[in-house]
N, C-alpha and C positions, 0 to 999 in steps of 0.2 A: 504492499499499501505506500504510495508516495504522501511523502510529511504535507502538508496544507499549509497556509504563508499562518504562523502567527504557533502552528504546534510545537512544540519542544520536546528534544528529545537529550537523555542524558545518558552519555555511557557511567555504567555502577561501579563498574569492575566484573570480571572473571565472564566475558563476555554477556553480563546482562545488560539491558538499556531501559529505562522509564521514559514513556512519550505520555505526555501531559496534552488530551486536545481541548480545544477549543469547544467543539459541542458535543451534546451529548449523544448523537446522530454519530458521528464520526466512530465516538468510545463505542458504541452498541457496534459500531459496523464492523471493528478491529477485532472484535469477542467475538461476532456469529457468524463471519462471513469464512470460518472454515480454516483449513490450514493454509499457511502463507509461507512463502519461498522468497529469500533475496539470497541471488547469485547462487542458485542451487540449493542453499542451505535450508533446512526447515525453521520456522521463526513460532515458537512458543508464544502465545500472548495469552495472558492470566492477569483477571484485577490487579489491581493494588493491596496489598496485606505488609499494615503498619509495623510489622513485626517480621518481613521479611527481609535477612540477610545475606547479601553476596557468597560471602566467604563459607556462609554456615548450610546452604542452599546446596543439594542433591538432587539431581535428576532421578525418581525411580518408578515414574510411568509417563508413557505419550498416548497422547487420546490421536487418533490416524483414521483417516478415513479411506476406505477401500471400496472399488468397485469391481463387482465378480458379474465378469462376462455372462451373458445369456439370461441376468437376472434384469427384472425392470427394475428402476430407480425412482 
């Protein structure tokens, strides 16, 4: 997703980024539109948690969308 004018992003450490959106619509779209990729790498998007610490965060599960050929969607 492209950053819109006025949106802010901050490099937090350990390849984590915080993005602050100007509109609730952009925030919802970032959360709901499914897996995103940036330069071929999957981007995990989640709401901010006050107790988040990038030095202690470990990725233990990943939500993925898959498509099985032959099944309707």
